[in-house]
mmCIF file as Biopython writes it, N, C-alpha, C and O atoms, coordinates in Angstrom:
data_model
#
loop_
_atom_site.group_PDB
_atom_site.id
_atom_site.type_symbol
_atom_site.label_atom_id
_atom_site.label_alt_id
_atom_site.label_comp_id
_atom_site.label_asym_id
_atom_site.label_entity_id
_atom_site.label_seq_id
_atom_site.pdbx_PDB_ins_code
_atom_site.Cartn_x
_atom_site.Cartn_y
_atom_site.Cartn_z
_atom_site.occupancy
_atom_site.B_iso_or_equiv
_atom_site.auth_seq_id
_atom_site.auth_asym_id
_atom_site.pdbx_PDB_model_num
ATOM 1   N N  . MET A ? 1  ? -42.014 -10.726 -119.545 1.0 0.0 1  A 1 
ATOM 2   C CA . MET A ? 1  ? -43.484 -11.347 -119.177 1.0 0.0 1  A 1 
ATOM 3   C C  . MET A ? 1  ? -44.810 -10.019 -119.332 1.0 0.0 1  A 1 
ATOM 4   O O  . MET A ? 1  ? -44.646 -8.905  -118.835 1.0 0.0 1  A 1 
ATOM 5   N N  . GLY A ? 2  ? -45.695 -10.294 -119.869 1.0 0.0 2  A 1 
ATOM 6   C CA . GLY A ? 2  ? -46.904 -9.137  -120.039 1.0 0.0 2  A 1 
ATOM 7   C C  . GLY A ? 2  ? -47.936 -9.483  -118.801 1.0 0.0 2  A 1 
ATOM 8   O O  . GLY A ? 2  ? -47.508 -9.585  -117.652 1.0 0.0 2  A 1 
ATOM 9   N N  . ILE A ? 3  ? -49.143 -9.632  -119.081 1.0 0.0 3  A 1 
ATOM 10  C CA . ILE A ? 3  ? -50.214 -9.750  -118.125 1.0 0.0 3  A 1 
ATOM 11  C C  . ILE A ? 3  ? -49.980 -10.966 -117.280 1.0 0.0 3  A 1 
ATOM 12  O O  . ILE A ? 3  ? -49.073 -11.669 -117.725 1.0 0.0 3  A 1 
ATOM 13  N N  . ILE A ? 4  ? -50.490 -11.366 -116.291 1.0 0.0 4  A 1 
ATOM 14  C CA . ILE A ? 4  ? -51.589 -12.287 -115.796 1.0 0.0 4  A 1 
ATOM 15  C C  . ILE A ? 4  ? -52.551 -12.309 -115.255 1.0 0.0 4  A 1 
ATOM 16  O O  . ILE A ? 4  ? -53.102 -11.289 -114.841 1.0 0.0 4  A 1 
ATOM 17  N N  . THR A ? 5  ? -53.045 -13.585 -115.101 1.0 0.0 5  A 1 
ATOM 18  C CA . THR A ? 5  ? -54.211 -13.302 -114.407 1.0 0.0 5  A 1 
ATOM 19  C C  . THR A ? 5  ? -53.849 -13.508 -112.918 1.0 0.0 5  A 1 
ATOM 20  O O  . THR A ? 5  ? -52.904 -14.246 -112.637 1.0 0.0 5  A 1 
ATOM 21  N N  . PHE A ? 6  ? -54.751 -12.718 -111.697 1.0 0.0 6  A 1 
ATOM 22  C CA . PHE A ? 6  ? -54.778 -13.104 -110.051 1.0 0.0 6  A 1 
ATOM 23  C C  . PHE A ? 6  ? -55.877 -13.586 -109.617 1.0 0.0 6  A 1 
ATOM 24  O O  . PHE A ? 6  ? -56.888 -13.067 -110.090 1.0 0.0 6  A 1 
ATOM 25  N N  . THR A ? 7  ? -56.014 -14.391 -108.888 1.0 0.0 7  A 1 
ATOM 26  C CA . THR A ? 7  ? -57.393 -14.272 -108.277 1.0 0.0 7  A 1 
ATOM 27  C C  . THR A ? 7  ? -56.681 -14.157 -107.065 1.0 0.0 7  A 1 
ATOM 28  O O  . THR A ? 7  ? -55.533 -14.501 -106.783 1.0 0.0 7  A 1 
ATOM 29  N N  . CYS A ? 8  ? -58.020 -13.331 -106.050 1.0 0.0 8  A 1 
ATOM 30  C CA . CYS A ? 8  ? -57.712 -13.105 -104.789 1.0 0.0 8  A 1 
ATOM 31  C C  . CYS A ? 8  ? -57.908 -14.129 -104.375 1.0 0.0 8  A 1 
ATOM 32  O O  . CYS A ? 8  ? -58.859 -14.711 -104.896 1.0 0.0 8  A 1 
ATOM 33  N N  . PRO A ? 9  ? -57.169 -14.858 -103.288 1.0 0.0 9  A 1 
ATOM 34  C CA . PRO A ? 9  ? -57.737 -16.271 -102.407 1.0 0.0 9  A 1 
ATOM 35  C C  . PRO A ? 9  ? -58.632 -15.538 -101.341 1.0 0.0 9  A 1 
ATOM 36  O O  . PRO A ? 9  ? -59.430 -16.310 -100.808 1.0 0.0 9  A 1 
ATOM 37  N N  . LYS A ? 10 ? -58.699 -14.210 -100.889 1.0 0.0 10 A 1 
ATOM 38  C CA . LYS A ? 10 ? -59.837 -13.803 -99.853  1.0 0.0 10 A 1 
ATOM 39  C C  . LYS A ? 10 ? -61.237 -14.502 -100.394 1.0 0.0 10 A 1 
ATOM 40  O O  . LYS A ? 10 ? -61.871 -15.535 -100.176 1.0 0.0 10 A 1 
ATOM 41  N N  . CYS A ? 11 ? -61.370 -13.030 -101.439 1.0 0.0 11 A 1 
ATOM 42  C CA . CYS A ? 11 ? -62.309 -13.209 -102.086 1.0 0.0 11 A 1 
ATOM 43  C C  . CYS A ? 11 ? -62.673 -13.480 -103.259 1.0 0.0 11 A 1 
ATOM 44  O O  . CYS A ? 11 ? -63.836 -13.251 -103.591 1.0 0.0 11 A 1 
ATOM 45  N N  . GLY A ? 12 ? -62.097 -13.826 -103.822 1.0 0.0 12 A 1 
ATOM 46  C CA . GLY A ? 12 ? -62.157 -14.785 -104.896 1.0 0.0 12 A 1 
ATOM 47  C C  . GLY A ? 12 ? -62.195 -14.270 -106.824 1.0 0.0 12 A 1 
ATOM 48  O O  . GLY A ? 12 ? -62.457 -14.843 -107.882 1.0 0.0 12 A 1 
ATOM 49  N N  . THR A ? 13 ? -61.654 -12.540 -106.289 1.0 0.0 13 A 1 
ATOM 50  C CA . THR A ? 13 ? -61.791 -11.255 -107.661 1.0 0.0 13 A 1 
ATOM 51  C C  . THR A ? 13 ? -60.652 -11.766 -108.620 1.0 0.0 13 A 1 
ATOM 52  O O  . THR A ? 13 ? -59.514 -12.019 -108.224 1.0 0.0 13 A 1 
ATOM 53  N N  . THR A ? 14 ? -61.084 -11.895 -109.947 1.0 0.0 14 A 1 
ATOM 54  C CA . THR A ? 14 ? -59.738 -11.837 -110.326 1.0 0.0 14 A 1 
ATOM 55  C C  . THR A ? 14 ? -59.638 -10.957 -111.464 1.0 0.0 14 A 1 
ATOM 56  O O  . THR A ? 14 ? -60.541 -10.662 -112.246 1.0 0.0 14 A 1 
ATOM 57  N N  . ARG A ? 15 ? -58.366 -10.548 -111.469 1.0 0.0 15 A 1 
ATOM 58  C CA . ARG A ? 15 ? -58.231 -9.825  -112.112 1.0 0.0 15 A 1 
ATOM 59  C C  . ARG A ? 15 ? -56.395 -9.786  -112.914 1.0 0.0 15 A 1 
ATOM 60  O O  . ARG A ? 15 ? -55.251 -10.151 -112.641 1.0 0.0 15 A 1 
ATOM 61  N N  . HIS A ? 16 ? -57.211 -9.037  -114.078 1.0 0.0 16 A 1 
ATOM 62  C CA . HIS A ? 16 ? -55.243 -9.143  -114.762 1.0 0.0 16 A 1 
ATOM 63  C C  . HIS A ? 16 ? -54.369 -7.908  -114.823 1.0 0.0 16 A 1 
ATOM 64  O O  . HIS A ? 16 ? -54.494 -6.814  -115.373 1.0 0.0 16 A 1 
ATOM 65  N N  . ILE A ? 17 ? -53.355 -8.519  -113.997 1.0 0.0 17 A 1 
ATOM 66  C CA . ILE A ? 17 ? -51.619 -7.386  -113.075 1.0 0.0 17 A 1 
ATOM 67  C C  . ILE A ? 17 ? -50.957 -7.341  -114.394 1.0 0.0 17 A 1 
ATOM 68  O O  . ILE A ? 17 ? -51.368 -7.722  -115.490 1.0 0.0 17 A 1 
ATOM 69  N N  . THR A ? 18 ? -49.995 -6.865  -114.095 1.0 0.0 18 A 1 
ATOM 70  C CA . THR A ? 18 ? -48.586 -6.852  -114.595 1.0 0.0 18 A 1 
ATOM 71  C C  . THR A ? 18 ? -48.040 -7.547  -113.519 1.0 0.0 18 A 1 
ATOM 72  O O  . THR A ? 18 ? -48.772 -7.619  -112.532 1.0 0.0 18 A 1 
ATOM 73  N N  . PRO A ? 19 ? -46.893 -8.104  -113.446 1.0 0.0 19 A 1 
ATOM 74  C CA . PRO A ? 19 ? -46.140 -8.271  -112.559 1.0 0.0 19 A 1 
ATOM 75  C C  . PRO A ? 19 ? -45.171 -7.504  -112.191 1.0 0.0 19 A 1 
ATOM 76  O O  . PRO A ? 19 ? -44.826 -6.495  -112.806 1.0 0.0 19 A 1 
ATOM 77  N N  . ASN A ? 20 ? -44.405 -8.134  -110.647 1.0 0.0 20 A 1 
ATOM 78  C CA . ASN A ? 20 ? -43.756 -6.917  -110.386 1.0 0.0 20 A 1 
ATOM 79  C C  . ASN A ? 20 ? -44.425 -5.501  -110.031 1.0 0.0 20 A 1 
ATOM 80  O O  . ASN A ? 20 ? -44.000 -4.429  -110.460 1.0 0.0 20 A 1 
ATOM 81  N N  . THR A ? 21 ? -45.614 -5.667  -109.125 1.0 0.0 21 A 1 
ATOM 82  C CA . THR A ? 21 ? -46.318 -4.323  -108.881 1.0 0.0 21 A 1 
ATOM 83  C C  . THR A ? 21 ? -47.081 -4.717  -107.596 1.0 0.0 21 A 1 
ATOM 84  O O  . THR A ? 21 ? -47.163 -5.763  -106.952 1.0 0.0 21 A 1 
ATOM 85  N N  . GLY A ? 22 ? -47.609 -3.479  -107.469 1.0 0.0 22 A 1 
ATOM 86  C CA . GLY A ? 22 ? -48.613 -3.723  -106.101 1.0 0.0 22 A 1 
ATOM 87  C C  . GLY A ? 22 ? -49.999 -2.986  -106.820 1.0 0.0 22 A 1 
ATOM 88  O O  . GLY A ? 22 ? -50.010 -2.174  -107.745 1.0 0.0 22 A 1 
ATOM 89  N N  . PHE A ? 23 ? -51.161 -3.565  -106.057 1.0 0.0 23 A 1 
ATOM 90  C CA . PHE A ? 23 ? -52.480 -3.481  -106.465 1.0 0.0 23 A 1 
ATOM 91  C C  . PHE A ? 23 ? -53.165 -3.186  -105.326 1.0 0.0 23 A 1 
ATOM 92  O O  . PHE A ? 23 ? -52.496 -2.898  -104.333 1.0 0.0 23 A 1 
ATOM 93  N N  . ALA A ? 24 ? -54.827 -3.197  -105.224 1.0 0.0 24 A 1 
ATOM 94  C CA . ALA A ? 24 ? -55.341 -3.211  -104.241 1.0 0.0 24 A 1 
ATOM 95  C C  . ALA A ? 24 ? -56.595 -3.864  -104.763 1.0 0.0 24 A 1 
ATOM 96  O O  . ALA A ? 24 ? -57.351 -3.338  -105.580 1.0 0.0 24 A 1 
ATOM 97  N N  . CYS A ? 25 ? -56.807 -5.462  -104.038 1.0 0.0 25 A 1 
ATOM 98  C CA . CYS A ? 25 ? -58.178 -5.880  -104.654 1.0 0.0 25 A 1 
ATOM 99  C C  . CYS A ? 25 ? -59.152 -4.958  -104.851 1.0 0.0 25 A 1 
ATOM 100 O O  . CYS A ? 25 ? -59.324 -4.016  -104.077 1.0 0.0 25 A 1 
ATOM 101 N N  . THR A ? 26 ? -60.055 -5.222  -106.196 1.0 0.0 26 A 1 
ATOM 102 C CA . THR A ? 26 ? -61.426 -4.517  -106.322 1.0 0.0 26 A 1 
ATOM 103 C C  . THR A ? 26 ? -62.592 -4.854  -105.082 1.0 0.0 26 A 1 
ATOM 104 O O  . THR A ? 26 ? -63.242 -3.939  -104.575 1.0 0.0 26 A 1 
ATOM 105 N N  . GLY A ? 27 ? -62.780 -6.467  -104.623 1.0 0.0 27 A 1 
ATOM 106 C CA . GLY A ? 27 ? -63.538 -6.926  -104.225 1.0 0.0 27 A 1 
ATOM 107 C C  . GLY A ? 27 ? -63.270 -6.404  -102.702 1.0 0.0 27 A 1 
ATOM 108 O O  . GLY A ? 27 ? -63.635 -5.350  -102.182 1.0 0.0 27 A 1 
ATOM 109 N N  . CYS A ? 28 ? -62.629 -7.320  -102.239 1.0 0.0 28 A 1 
ATOM 110 C CA . CYS A ? 28 ? -62.085 -6.881  -100.817 1.0 0.0 28 A 1 
ATOM 111 C C  . CYS A ? 28 ? -60.823 -6.156  -100.105 1.0 0.0 28 A 1 
ATOM 112 O O  . CYS A ? 28 ? -60.183 -6.195  -99.055  1.0 0.0 28 A 1 
ATOM 113 N N  . LYS A ? 29 ? -60.880 -5.393  -101.484 1.0 0.0 29 A 1 
ATOM 114 C CA . LYS A ? 29 ? -59.624 -3.850  -100.713 1.0 0.0 29 A 1 
ATOM 115 C C  . LYS A ? 29 ? -58.240 -4.720  -100.295 1.0 0.0 29 A 1 
ATOM 116 O O  . LYS A ? 29 ? -57.170 -4.117  -100.369 1.0 0.0 29 A 1 
ATOM 117 N N  . THR A ? 30 ? -58.242 -5.530  -100.044 1.0 0.0 30 A 1 
ATOM 118 C CA . THR A ? 30 ? -56.383 -5.976  -99.413  1.0 0.0 30 A 1 
ATOM 119 C C  . THR A ? 30 ? -55.532 -6.020  -100.555 1.0 0.0 30 A 1 
ATOM 120 O O  . THR A ? 30 ? -55.555 -6.700  -101.580 1.0 0.0 30 A 1 
ATOM 121 N N  . LYS A ? 31 ? -54.486 -4.789  -99.964  1.0 0.0 31 A 1 
ATOM 122 C CA . LYS A ? 31 ? -53.328 -4.787  -100.826 1.0 0.0 31 A 1 
ATOM 123 C C  . LYS A ? 31 ? -52.201 -5.623  -101.057 1.0 0.0 31 A 1 
ATOM 124 O O  . LYS A ? 31 ? -51.447 -5.825  -100.104 1.0 0.0 31 A 1 
ATOM 125 N N  . TYR A ? 32 ? -51.977 -6.098  -102.063 1.0 0.0 32 A 1 
ATOM 126 C CA . TYR A ? 32 ? -50.762 -7.054  -102.650 1.0 0.0 32 A 1 
ATOM 127 C C  . TYR A ? 32 ? -49.897 -6.381  -103.219 1.0 0.0 32 A 1 
ATOM 128 O O  . TYR A ? 32 ? -50.087 -5.258  -103.687 1.0 0.0 32 A 1 
ATOM 129 N N  . SER A ? 33 ? -48.697 -7.097  -103.240 1.0 0.0 33 A 1 
ATOM 130 C CA . SER A ? 33 ? -47.362 -6.868  -103.701 1.0 0.0 33 A 1 
ATOM 131 C C  . SER A ? 33 ? -47.144 -7.861  -104.491 1.0 0.0 33 A 1 
ATOM 132 O O  . SER A ? 33 ? -46.877 -8.991  -104.081 1.0 0.0 33 A 1 
ATOM 133 N N  . ILE A ? 34 ? -47.249 -7.496  -105.866 1.0 0.0 34 A 1 
ATOM 134 C CA . ILE A ? 34 ? -46.511 -8.810  -106.871 1.0 0.0 34 A 1 
ATOM 135 C C  . ILE A ? 34 ? -45.499 -9.186  -107.297 1.0 0.0 34 A 1 
ATOM 136 O O  . ILE A ? 34 ? -45.037 -8.484  -108.196 1.0 0.0 34 A 1 
ATOM 137 N N  . GLY A ? 35 ? -44.521 -10.677 -106.799 1.0 0.0 35 A 1 
ATOM 138 C CA . GLY A ? 35 ? -43.241 -10.592 -107.259 1.0 0.0 35 A 1 
ATOM 139 C C  . GLY A ? 35 ? -42.995 -10.523 -108.803 1.0 0.0 35 A 1 
ATOM 140 O O  . GLY A ? 35 ? -44.033 -10.364 -109.446 1.0 0.0 35 A 1 
ATOM 141 N N  . PRO A ? 36 ? -41.877 -10.606 -109.512 1.0 0.0 36 A 1 
ATOM 142 C CA . PRO A ? 36 ? -41.783 -10.730 -111.100 1.0 0.0 36 A 1 
ATOM 143 C C  . PRO A ? 36 ? -42.453 -12.300 -111.786 1.0 0.0 36 A 1 
ATOM 144 O O  . PRO A ? 36 ? -42.801 -12.468 -112.954 1.0 0.0 36 A 1 
ATOM 145 N N  . ASN A ? 37 ? -42.498 -13.394 -110.584 1.0 0.0 37 A 1 
ATOM 146 C CA . ASN A ? 37 ? -43.179 -14.402 -111.406 1.0 0.0 37 A 1 
ATOM 147 C C  . ASN A ? 37 ? -44.649 -14.545 -111.161 1.0 0.0 37 A 1 
ATOM 148 O O  . ASN A ? 37 ? -45.317 -15.521 -111.501 1.0 0.0 37 A 1 
ATOM 149 N N  . GLY A ? 38 ? -45.204 -13.202 -110.376 1.0 0.0 38 A 1 
ATOM 150 C CA . GLY A ? 38 ? -46.604 -13.871 -110.270 1.0 0.0 38 A 1 
ATOM 151 C C  . GLY A ? 38 ? -47.113 -13.794 -108.474 1.0 0.0 38 A 1 
ATOM 152 O O  . GLY A ? 38 ? -48.207 -13.635 -107.932 1.0 0.0 38 A 1 
ATOM 153 N N  . GLU A ? 39 ? -45.936 -13.963 -108.035 1.0 0.0 39 A 1 
ATOM 154 C CA . GLU A ? 39 ? -46.258 -14.586 -106.613 1.0 0.0 39 A 1 
ATOM 155 C C  . GLU A ? 39 ? -46.013 -13.855 -105.826 1.0 0.0 39 A 1 
ATOM 156 O O  . GLU A ? 39 ? -45.064 -13.074 -105.763 1.0 0.0 39 A 1 
ATOM 157 N N  . ILE A ? 40 ? -47.272 -14.114 -104.780 1.0 0.0 40 A 1 
ATOM 158 C CA . ILE A ? 40 ? -47.720 -12.677 -104.293 1.0 0.0 40 A 1 
ATOM 159 C C  . ILE A ? 40 ? -46.538 -12.678 -102.982 1.0 0.0 40 A 1 
ATOM 160 O O  . ILE A ? 40 ? -46.162 -13.500 -102.146 1.0 0.0 40 A 1 
ATOM 161 N N  . ARG A ? 41 ? -46.203 -11.247 -103.341 1.0 0.0 41 A 1 
ATOM 162 C CA . ARG A ? 41 ? -44.637 -11.047 -102.086 1.0 0.0 41 A 1 
ATOM 163 C C  . ARG A ? 41 ? -45.397 -10.800 -100.696 1.0 0.0 41 A 1 
ATOM 164 O O  . ARG A ? 41 ? -44.641 -10.980 -99.742  1.0 0.0 41 A 1 
ATOM 165 N N  . ASN A ? 42 ? -46.378 -10.525 -100.429 1.0 0.0 42 A 1 
ATOM 166 C CA . ASN A ? 42 ? -47.591 -9.351  -99.751  1.0 0.0 42 A 1 
ATOM 167 C C  . ASN A ? 42 ? -48.599 -8.890  -99.879  1.0 0.0 42 A 1 
ATOM 168 O O  . ASN A ? 42 ? -49.088 -8.304  -100.844 1.0 0.0 42 A 1 
ATOM 169 N N  . ALA A ? 43 ? -49.177 -9.229  -98.442  1.0 0.0 43 A 1 
ATOM 170 C CA . ALA A ? 43 ? -50.770 -9.164  -98.625  1.0 0.0 43 A 1 
ATOM 171 C C  . ALA A ? 43 ? -50.553 -8.518  -96.961  1.0 0.0 43 A 1 
ATOM 172 O O  . ALA A ? 43 ? -49.880 -8.842  -95.982  1.0 0.0 43 A 1 
ATOM 173 N N  . ARG A ? 44 ? -51.821 -7.124  -97.388  1.0 0.0 44 A 1 
ATOM 174 C CA . ARG A ? 44 ? -51.971 -6.482  -96.236  1.0 0.0 44 A 1 
ATOM 175 C C  . ARG A ? 44 ? -53.633 -6.420  -96.252  1.0 0.0 44 A 1 
ATOM 176 O O  . ARG A ? 44 ? -54.366 -6.257  -97.228  1.0 0.0 44 A 1 
ATOM 177 N N  . ALA A ? 45 ? -53.929 -6.572  -95.096  1.0 0.0 45 A 1 
ATOM 178 C CA . ALA A ? 45 ? -55.436 -6.834  -95.147  1.0 0.0 45 A 1 
ATOM 179 C C  . ALA A ? 45 ? -56.194 -5.229  -94.767  1.0 0.0 45 A 1 
ATOM 180 O O  . ALA A ? 45 ? -55.765 -4.734  -93.725  1.0 0.0 45 A 1 
ATOM 181 N N  . PRO A ? 46 ? -57.009 -4.599  -95.341  1.0 0.0 46 A 1 
ATOM 182 C CA . PRO A ? 46 ? -57.384 -2.924  -95.535  1.0 0.0 46 A 1 
ATOM 183 C C  . PRO A ? 46 ? -57.829 -2.735  -93.687  1.0 0.0 46 A 1 
ATOM 184 O O  . PRO A ? 46 ? -58.296 -3.398  -92.760  1.0 0.0 46 A 1 
ATOM 185 N N  . LYS A ? 47 ? -57.384 -1.570  -93.944  1.0 0.0 47 A 1 
ATOM 186 C CA . LYS A ? 47 ? -57.688 -0.890  -92.630  1.0 0.0 47 A 1 
ATOM 187 C C  . LYS A ? 47 ? -59.243 -0.918  -92.020  1.0 0.0 47 A 1 
ATOM 188 O O  . LYS A ? 47 ? -60.016 -0.175  -92.623  1.0 0.0 47 A 1 
ATOM 189 N N  . LYS A ? 48 ? -59.772 -1.630  -90.971  1.0 0.0 48 A 1 
ATOM 190 C CA . LYS A ? 48 ? -61.346 -1.159  -90.199  1.0 0.0 48 A 1 
ATOM 191 C C  . LYS A ? 48 ? -61.772 -0.342  -90.035  1.0 0.0 48 A 1 
ATOM 192 O O  . LYS A ? 48 ? -62.868 -0.318  -89.477  1.0 0.0 48 A 1 
#
């Protein structure tokens, strides 16, 4: 599988990611880890 489009459910920022990876949202800085099918495995809010 190649690149998928991910939309952050918190702030609506979309970005292209590769599945099975982790990244931080550029908009609200929430850290996501993404499963092999593009599902959200884990979401961590940024430390205030």
